[in-house]
KEBADREN-128043 format. One record per residue (C-alpha): x, z, y; residue in three letters; residue number from 1. Coordinates in pm, 1 decimal. Example, Ala and Ser with C-alpha at 12.3 -4.5 7.8 and 13.67 -1.06 7.14 Angstrom:
BEGIN
((1230.0; 780.0; -450.0); ALA; 1)
((1367.0; 714.0; -106.0); SER; 2)
***
This chain:
BEGIN
((6649.2; -3065.0; -19004.5); UNK; 1)
((6377.9; -3072.4; -18740.6); UNK; 2)
((6106.3; -3327.0; -18676.7); UNK; 3)
((5978.4; -3446.5; -18343.3); UNK; 4)
((5666.9; -3276.4; -18209.8); UNK; 5)
((5348.1; -3399.2; -18379.2); UNK; 6)
((5204.9; -3614.4; -18098.0); UNK; 7)
((5542.1; -3788.8; -18050.1); UNK; 8)
((5552.2; -3910.9; -18408.6); UNK; 9)
((5406.8; -4249.5; -18513.5); UNK; 10)
((5089.1; -4250.1; -18722.2); UNK; 11)
((5257.4; -4277.3; -19061.5); UNK; 12)
((5491.5; -3984.9; -18989.7); UNK; 13)
((5202.8; -3772.0; -18863.5); UNK; 14)
((5010.9; -3838.6; -19184.6); UNK; 15)
((5310.9; -3750.3; -19400.1); UNK; 16)
((5358.9; -3430.0; -19201.7); UNK; 17)
((4988.2; -3352.9; -19245.5); UNK; 18)
((5016.8; -3400.5; -19623.1); UNK; 19)
((5327.4; -3182.0; -19646.1); UNK; 20)
((5175.8; -2906.2; -19432.6); UNK; 21)
((4854.8; -2922.5; -19638.6); UNK; 22)
((5052.9; -2886.6; -19962.1); UNK; 23)
((5217.9; -2577.1; -19817.6); UNK; 24)
((4886.8; -2425.0; -19708.9); UNK; 25)
((4742.0; -2486.7; -20054.0); UNK; 26)
((5057.8; -2343.5; -20213.8); UNK; 27)
((5099.1; -2646.8; -20436.9); UNK; 28)
((5414.6; -2690.7; -20641.3); UNK; 29)
((5687.8; -2932.9; -20529.1); UNK; 30)
((5597.1; -3162.9; -20819.8); UNK; 31)
((5236.5; -3176.4; -20699.2); UNK; 32)
((5348.3; -3242.7; -20342.6); UNK; 33)
((5587.7; -3523.7; -20433.6); UNK; 34)
((5342.5; -3686.0; -20674.2); UNK; 35)
((5091.6; -3691.6; -20387.8); UNK; 36)
((5352.8; -3827.8; -20147.3); UNK; 37)
((5439.3; -4104.7; -20389.9); UNK; 38)
((5073.1; -4187.3; -20442.2); UNK; 39)
((4981.9; -4181.0; -20074.3); UNK; 40)
((5294.8; -4302.8; -19894.1); UNK; 41)
((5444.9; -4544.4; -20145.3); UNK; 42)
((5129.6; -4686.9; -20298.1); UNK; 43)
((4805.4; -4631.3; -20106.3); UNK; 44)
((4912.7; -4647.5; -19740.9); UNK; 45)
((5126.0; -4966.3; -19751.1); UNK; 46)
((4870.7; -5152.0; -19967.3); UNK; 47)
((4585.0; -5047.1; -19741.2); UNK; 48)
((4773.1; -5145.9; -19423.5); UNK; 49)
((4874.3; -5478.6; -19576.9); UNK; 50)
((4513.4; -5559.6; -19666.5); UNK; 51)
((4404.0; -5455.1; -19319.0); UNK; 52)
((4662.1; -5681.2; -19152.6); UNK; 53)
((4545.1; -5972.0; -19367.4); UNK; 54)
((4194.4; -5919.7; -19235.5); UNK; 55)
((4049.7; -5822.0; -19572.1); UNK; 56)
((3715.0; -5644.7; -19564.5); UNK; 57)
((3778.5; -5302.2; -19713.7); UNK; 58)
((3407.9; -5266.1; -19781.5); UNK; 59)
((3385.2; -4891.0; -19728.4); UNK; 60)
((3306.2; -4686.3; -19418.2); UNK; 61)
((3584.7; -4442.5; -19506.0); UNK; 62)
((3834.2; -4717.0; -19422.6); UNK; 63)
((3652.5; -4882.9; -19132.9); UNK; 64)
((3717.3; -4840.0; -18849.3); UNK; 65)
((4071.8; -4711.9; -18889.1); UNK; 66)
((4091.8; -4352.7; -18771.8); UNK; 67)
((4364.0; -4098.2; -18826.8); UNK; 68)
((4103.5; -3853.2; -18952.9); UNK; 69)
((3999.5; -4093.9; -19230.9); UNK; 70)
((4359.0; -4132.8; -19342.1); UNK; 71)
((4402.7; -3754.2; -19334.1); UNK; 72)
((4112.6; -3739.1; -19578.7); UNK; 73)
((4298.9; -3973.3; -19813.9); UNK; 74)
((4613.5; -3759.5; -19780.8); UNK; 75)
((4411.4; -3458.0; -19896.8); UNK; 76)
((4258.2; -3663.7; -20176.9); UNK; 77)
((4609.4; -3759.4; -20292.0); UNK; 78)
((4690.9; -3389.4; -20314.9); UNK; 79)
((4365.1; -3328.0; -20500.6); UNK; 80)
((4445.7; -3598.4; -20757.6); UNK; 81)
((4799.7; -3468.3; -20800.9); UNK; 82)
((4674.6; -3112.2; -20845.3); UNK; 83)
((4430.0; -3224.1; -21115.5); UNK; 84)
((4713.6; -3399.5; -21298.3); UNK; 85)
((4967.1; -3117.2; -21288.3); UNK; 86)
((4765.9; -2792.9; -21282.3); UNK; 87)
((4525.3; -2632.6; -21525.6); UNK; 88)
((4290.1; -2508.0; -21410.0); UNK; 89)
((4293.1; -2736.6; -21106.3); UNK; 90)
((4179.5; -2626.4; -20762.9); UNK; 91)
((3816.4; -2692.9; -20676.7); UNK; 92)
((3744.2; -2982.7; -20443.1); UNK; 93)
((3574.1; -2720.9; -20222.8); UNK; 94)
((3917.9; -2576.4; -20147.6); UNK; 95)
((4044.4; -2914.4; -20026.3); UNK; 96)
((3725.3; -2961.6; -19825.0); UNK; 97)
((3767.2; -2618.4; -19667.3); UNK; 98)
((4119.9; -2706.1; -19559.5); UNK; 99)
((3999.0; -3039.8; -19426.2); UNK; 100)
((3725.6; -2867.5; -19226.2); UNK; 101)
((3994.3; -2654.2; -19057.8); UNK; 102)
((4260.6; -2918.8; -19004.7); UNK; 103)
((4076.5; -3251.1; -18950.8); UNK; 104)
((3932.2; -3226.5; -18601.7); UNK; 105)
((3780.1; -3570.5; -18543.4); UNK; 106)
((3534.5; -3579.8; -18833.8); UNK; 107)
((3358.2; -3358.3; -19085.5); UNK; 108)
((3368.4; -3479.9; -19445.1); UNK; 109)
((3133.7; -3373.8; -19723.8); UNK; 110)
((3224.2; -3308.5; -20088.0); UNK; 111)
((3062.4; -3642.1; -20167.5); UNK; 112)
((3300.0; -3808.2; -19919.2); UNK; 113)
((3597.2; -3658.9; -20106.3); UNK; 114)
((3466.8; -3797.0; -20437.1); UNK; 115)
((3404.8; -4137.7; -20280.5); UNK; 116)
((3749.3; -4138.3; -20120.0); UNK; 117)
((3906.8; -4061.7; -20458.6); UNK; 118)
((3745.7; -4372.4; -20607.1); UNK; 119)
((3844.2; -4588.3; -20308.1); UNK; 120)
((4205.6; -4467.6; -20325.0); UNK; 121)
((4226.8; -4541.3; -20696.4); UNK; 122)
((4085.4; -4889.2; -20637.6); UNK; 123)
((4343.7; -4961.8; -20365.5); UNK; 124)
((4631.1; -4862.4; -20598.3); UNK; 125)
((4471.5; -5047.9; -20891.5); UNK; 126)
((4427.4; -4719.6; -21079.1); UNK; 127)
((4807.3; -4690.2; -21113.4); UNK; 128)
((4946.8; -4346.3; -21033.9); UNK; 129)
((5284.5; -4349.6; -21217.5); UNK; 130)
((5324.7; -3972.0; -21225.6); UNK; 131)
((5618.6; -3994.6; -21463.4); UNK; 132)
((5840.3; -4152.9; -21196.1); UNK; 133)
((5868.1; -3883.7; -20930.3); UNK; 134)
((6212.9; -3858.7; -20772.3); UNK; 135)
((6183.8; -3482.8; -20720.1); UNK; 136)
((6162.7; -3418.1; -21096.3); UNK; 137)
((6484.6; -3612.4; -21155.0); UNK; 138)
((6653.8; -3439.4; -20859.3); UNK; 139)
((6561.4; -3096.4; -20994.0); UNK; 140)
((6693.6; -3183.0; -21341.3); UNK; 141)
((7013.1; -3332.2; -21199.5); UNK; 142)
((7082.0; -3027.9; -20982.6); UNK; 143)
((7039.4; -2798.4; -21283.6); UNK; 144)
((7292.2; -3006.6; -21476.2); UNK; 145)
((7528.6; -2997.3; -21179.8); UNK; 146)
((7508.7; -2617.0; -21164.1); UNK; 147)
((7594.6; -2610.4; -21533.1); UNK; 148)
((7924.3; -2794.0; -21488.8); UNK; 149)
((8048.1; -2675.5; -21149.9); UNK; 150)
((8026.2; -2372.3; -20920.9); UNK; 151)
((7982.2; -2622.5; -20637.6); UNK; 152)
((7633.9; -2689.9; -20775.0); UNK; 153)
((7534.4; -2336.1; -20678.3); UNK; 154)
((7623.0; -2417.3; -20317.2); UNK; 155)
((7392.6; -2719.2; -20293.4); UNK; 156)
((7086.6; -2621.4; -20091.1); UNK; 157)
((6779.2; -2705.1; -20297.0); UNK; 158)
((6545.6; -2692.6; -19994.3); UNK; 159)
((6771.4; -2933.6; -19806.3); UNK; 160)
((6723.9; -3185.8; -20085.7); UNK; 161)
((6346.9; -3152.6; -20054.2); UNK; 162)
((6370.4; -3184.6; -19674.4); UNK; 163)
((6562.3; -3509.3; -19721.7); UNK; 164)
((6295.4; -3648.9; -19952.4); UNK; 165)
((6021.7; -3542.1; -19709.9); UNK; 166)
((6190.5; -3733.7; -19428.4); UNK; 167)
((6232.9; -4046.3; -19639.9); UNK; 168)
((5855.7; -4079.6; -19679.1); UNK; 169)
((5795.1; -4090.0; -19302.0); UNK; 170)
((5887.6; -4457.3; -19260.9); UNK; 171)
((5795.6; -4749.1; -19483.4); UNK; 172)
((6150.2; -4885.8; -19491.3); UNK; 173)
((6292.5; -4553.8; -19612.1); UNK; 174)
((5999.9; -4495.4; -19847.6); UNK; 175)
((6109.6; -4812.8; -20023.7); UNK; 176)
((6428.8; -4626.3; -20113.6); UNK; 177)
((6204.8; -4427.0; -20348.8); UNK; 178)
((6128.7; -4734.2; -20562.0); UNK; 179)
((6396.7; -4628.8; -20812.9); UNK; 180)
((6334.9; -4253.4; -20855.7); UNK; 181)
((6640.9; -4182.3; -21073.1); UNK; 182)
((6873.1; -4363.5; -20834.6); UNK; 183)
((6713.5; -4188.7; -20537.2); UNK; 184)
((6748.6; -3847.8; -20704.0); UNK; 185)
((7118.8; -3910.3; -20764.2); UNK; 186)
((7167.2; -4018.0; -20403.1); UNK; 187)
((6972.7; -3721.0; -20263.8); UNK; 188)
((7187.0; -3486.0; -20472.8); UNK; 189)
((7505.9; -3639.0; -20331.8); UNK; 190)
((7365.8; -3632.0; -19976.8); UNK; 191)
((7265.8; -3265.9; -20019.6); UNK; 192)
((7612.1; -3190.0; -20154.1); UNK; 193)
((7778.5; -3352.9; -19853.2); UNK; 194)
((7546.9; -3185.6; -19600.1); UNK; 195)
((7520.4; -2831.9; -19735.6); UNK; 196)
((7839.4; -2749.2; -19928.0); UNK; 197)
((8113.8; -2606.4; -19700.0); UNK; 198)
((8390.1; -2857.3; -19633.9); UNK; 199)
((8655.8; -2639.6; -19798.2); UNK; 200)
((8445.2; -2633.8; -20116.5); UNK; 201)
((8401.6; -3012.5; -20144.9); UNK; 202)
((8643.2; -3038.3; -20434.9); UNK; 203)
((8421.7; -3143.6; -20726.4); UNK; 204)
((8431.9; -3521.7; -20802.1); UNK; 205)
((8056.5; -3552.1; -20757.4); UNK; 206)
((8040.7; -3933.5; -20745.9); UNK; 207)
((8216.4; -3993.5; -21081.4); UNK; 208)
((8006.1; -3716.3; -21235.9); UNK; 209)
((7678.6; -3862.8; -21107.7); UNK; 210)
((7784.3; -4204.5; -21235.1); UNK; 211)
((7860.8; -4054.9; -21576.9); UNK; 212)
((7527.9; -3869.5; -21597.1); UNK; 213)
((7295.9; -4134.6; -21451.7); UNK; 214)
((7473.9; -4465.5; -21508.5); UNK; 215)
((7439.8; -4550.2; -21137.7); UNK; 216)
((7733.7; -4730.7; -20979.7); UNK; 217)
((7938.2; -4527.7; -20731.5); UNK; 218)
((7931.9; -4805.7; -20473.0); UNK; 219)
((7552.0; -4822.4; -20486.5); UNK; 220)
((7518.0; -4446.4; -20449.6); UNK; 221)
((7757.9; -4442.4; -20154.6); UNK; 222)
((7553.1; -4711.5; -19982.8); UNK; 223)
((7227.5; -4527.3; -20048.7); UNK; 224)
((7373.4; -4197.6; -19926.1); UNK; 225)
((7487.9; -4373.0; -19610.4); UNK; 226)
((7132.9; -4495.8; -19547.9); UNK; 227)
((6989.2; -4151.9; -19617.8); UNK; 228)
((7230.4; -3977.8; -19380.4); UNK; 229)
((7165.0; -4233.4; -19105.9); UNK; 230)
((6792.3; -4165.7; -19133.3); UNK; 231)
((6822.2; -3787.4; -19160.3); UNK; 232)
((7054.0; -3742.7; -18864.0); UNK; 233)
((6854.7; -3986.9; -18652.3); UNK; 234)
((6555.9; -3749.8; -18687.1); UNK; 235)
((6760.0; -3432.7; -18649.8); UNK; 236)
((6866.4; -3245.9; -18340.0); UNK; 237)
***
């Protein structure tokens, strides 16, 4: 699954790509990356944009005027917060600043700016991070269970599942699919199964099994998978 070239993407997608690439450069775990994506894309960015559209005074120079470089700072801060939650010892803020110095071309941010941005971000999301509801964690657990009951589980491409989740964060309408992490994880597993398992191996009754394990209705999962596949193949070559 390939994305459009960076300059061709809308702002939100460029920011999500920046966050994902930054997580890779910092060698953060998938859990850290997806916690940051949830914090930034599902909570901070839509709330900030909504307040901006309503003409609310954000009251901080880091959010006014709106520049891509400022939002890149908040993407890095989301990763910093996630790293502090999930890793011990956590990476120093100097490491995030060093990456920002290399990758954010429009502005130069100080360590104090990173600390200030952390406070601003937490204020925008009302100090609610919700780290326990990350779809990736449920997807990983569900895939392990699947491998335990069927050889077909071994054929599901784990990276493809993560690619699908990455793509879902690029647009607000598909990010909203992440509102129910358990349901999303079940749907991503089924979508990954359909996409990556060879057609002649698609014998396992994955929908009834997912319903049994998660309690999600088959019809709802089918509808969600349809939406996921429409989005994925729209962005793919």
